[in-house]
C-alpha positions as CSV (number, residue, x, y, z in Angstrom):
1,M,41.0,61.0,-52.6
2,N,37.9,62.9,-53.7
3,D,35.3,64.7,-51.8
4,L,32.9,61.7,-51.6
5,D,35.7,59.5,-50.2
6,I,36.5,62.1,-47.5
7,K,32.8,62.3,-46.5
8,E,32.5,58.5,-46.4
9,K,35.6,58.2,-44.2
10,A,34.3,60.9,-41.9
11,L,30.9,59.1,-41.6
12,Q,32.6,55.8,-40.9
13,E,34.7,57.5,-38.1
14,R,31.5,58.9,-36.6
15,A,29.8,55.6,-36.8
16,K,32.7,53.9,-35.0
17,R,32.7,56.6,-32.4
18,L,28.9,56.1,-31.9
19,E,29.4,52.4,-31.5
20,E,32.1,53.1,-28.9
21,L,29.8,55.5,-27.0
22,E,26.9,53.1,-27.1
23,K,29.1,50.4,-25.7
24,E,30.3,52.7,-23.0
25,I,26.7,53.6,-22.1
26,Q,25.7,49.9,-22.0
27,E,28.6,49.1,-19.6
28,K,27.6,51.9,-17.3
29,E,24.0,50.8,-17.3
30,K,25.1,47.3,-16.6
31,A,27.2,48.5,-13.7
32,L,24.4,50.6,-12.3
33,K,22.0,47.6,-12.5
34,Q,24.5,45.5,-10.6
35,K,24.9,48.1,-7.9
36,E,21.1,48.3,-7.5
37,K,20.9,44.5,-7.1
38,Q,23.2,44.8,-4.0
39,K,20.5,45.6,-1.6
40,K,21.0,46.7,2.0
41,Q,19.4,44.5,4.7
42,I,17.7,46.1,7.6
43,I,15.8,44.8,10.7
44,L,12.3,46.3,10.7
45,R,9.9,46.0,13.6
46,L,6.3,46.5,12.8
47,A,3.1,46.3,14.8
48,P,1.2,43.0,14.0
49,S,-1.8,45.0,12.6
50,L,0.5,47.0,10.2
51,W,2.3,43.8,9.1
52,Q,-1.1,42.2,8.3
53,D,-2.3,45.3,6.4
54,I,1.0,45.3,4.3
55,A,0.7,41.5,3.8
56,T,-2.9,41.9,2.5
57,W,-1.9,44.8,0.2
58,A,1.1,42.8,-1.0
59,N,-1.1,39.8,-1.8
60,D,-3.6,42.1,-3.7
61,D,-0.6,43.5,-5.8
62,F,0.9,40.0,-6.3
63,R,4.1,41.0,-4.5
64,S,6.1,39.6,-1.6
65,I,5.8,41.5,1.7
66,N,9.4,42.6,1.3
67,S,8.7,43.9,-2.2
68,Q,5.6,45.7,-1.0
69,I,7.5,47.5,1.7
70,E,10.2,48.5,-0.8
71,Y,7.5,49.7,-3.2
72,I,5.9,51.8,-0.4
73,L,9.2,53.3,0.6
74,T,10.3,54.1,-3.0
75,K,7.0,55.8,-3.7
76,A,7.2,57.8,-0.5
77,V,10.7,59.0,-1.3
78,K,9.8,60.0,-4.8
79,E,6.8,62.0,-3.6
80,R,9.0,63.7,-1.0
81,K,11.6,64.6,-3.6
82,N,8.8,66.0,-5.9
83,R,7.4,68.1,-3.0
84,N,10.8,69.4,-2.2
85,R,11.4,70.4,-5.8
86,N,8.1,72.1,-6.0
87,N,8.7,74.1,-2.8
88,L,12.0,75.6,-4.2
């Protein structure tokens, strides 16, 4: 076996390992997406005026009211995390 054959074999082994790692990453991403799809349900009581404001906003953004509330909450949580990181 010459030097070129040894290098080719090493490259093939690396390529195989990279394929395995990529497959592992894809499986982990798929599992994470599945976990995210399993949403928690809550009962939320809102003042009628707040409900109407959110409904109007949701309509403007072409979202359902539920999606709009989730959007608002997600944005608020991200902003809070950013503030906490900046305060450290």
